[in-house]
C-alpha positions, 0 to 999 in steps of 0.5 A: 499499500502506498504511504502518506506523503503529505503530513499538516502537523500545525499548531493545536487551534491554528486552523488546520482542520481548514487547511487540510480540509481545503487542501483536500478539494485539489485533485492531487491531493486525498486527506485521509478520512479521519483527520487526524490518525495520529499514528505517530503520536505515543499513545492515541490514535492509531497504533497497528501499521497497516490500519493505519495504511489502510486510511489511504487504500487504493487511492492515485491522488498524488499526494495522500495526507496526515493532518495530526496537530500533535506531530509538532509537539511530539519530539519522536515524530519527525525521526519516525515520519522521516523514517517511513516517509522519506520523502513527505512535504511537512505544513507547518501553520502557527497561530498567536501564541497568546491567541493559539494558548486561550484557544485551546484551553477553550477547545478542551473545556468544551470537550470535557477535558479541562476543570480549571480556569485558564490562569489556574490551569497555566500557573506555575504549580500546573504547568509543574504537575502536569509534567508528572507522571500521575497527572499522565495518569488520570488525564482524560486525553493525550497528557501534551493536550494539557501543555498549553503553555508549552505546546505554545514554545514554536521554535524547538518544535520547528526547527526540530522538524527544519533539521529531520526534512531540511527546509525545502521539505517542510513549509511554515504557514502563519495563522494570521496570514491564512486568514488575511488571504486564504486562496494566496497562501494556499496556492503558495502551498501548491507551489511548494508542491510542484502542483497546479494552483487551484480555484479552492472554496473557502467560504466556511470555516472548520472546526471554529472555537467558541462557548458551550451551549450544553455540558450534558449533550457534551460528556454523552459525546466525549465521555460516554461509551456506546460499544454496540454503535461501536461495532457497528458504525465504522471509525470515520463515521463515527468521527463524523457524527462526534464532530456535528454533534460537537459543532450544534452543541458549540456557540461560535464566538470568536473575540469572547474565548475567555470568561476571566480577565487574562493579563496579556501582558503576561502571557507575552511575557512568557512566549516573545523570547521564542517568538524571538527565536523563531523568527530568526529561524525562519528569517521573518520580523514580521511575525506577530508584530503587537509584541514589539509594540 
């Protein structure tokens, strides 16, 4: 069976769902029916190699795409992908880290995986505790999903992919550029992949941020097991059903992602050194200028 050769490994809540979905419109690109197979993230997603490859079975498109956000933070992922997919191209999309943290926390709260306020969750005490074996054993999700600050420290994550794959095989996209001029960014990616430009339909935004409508419905989606349905409904359809119910249970409210007052200057202070290193790494001094206002 053919192996995927295009990986979208962008940061969480940074437009990876929309980016991958838009790219899948291109006749030369096929997106896995399971949006995040996460084969190269330890302890989550697909674990069987043949089952993972079956997601792409019979496809003839030039690029077979796996879009799993966990690959960016998972330290072993880049080398493992390179070992099994030597000719792979890598797309990394990054969002202003302050907004990424707020949006990712809200997403975890909507899923029922985060019970603390954002300020509590990013406190020094919690940041230390969430890296312990005790926390890993007891959390409801991939433990790294709870590391809001660490996952938004992009420099080392991006550097790892550049070193493993080489800069000619990695394209870094800034989320804010993607939002401002989606079509141009997508066709720049086509140029990077050496495929024809395409008239993408970018009218729908996938996996928007928002607020929870019903905790009861959320708990039915994420915290209940349905053995009969799991036996009769294929995984790709279970995922589609879950995403559909999740989206109708969410009030889109992009401009107010956190209920409490958060000290944004404090957050900027945490990230400014990493942002400076990322700018130097990419040779781009135009990234997130508000950090320097």
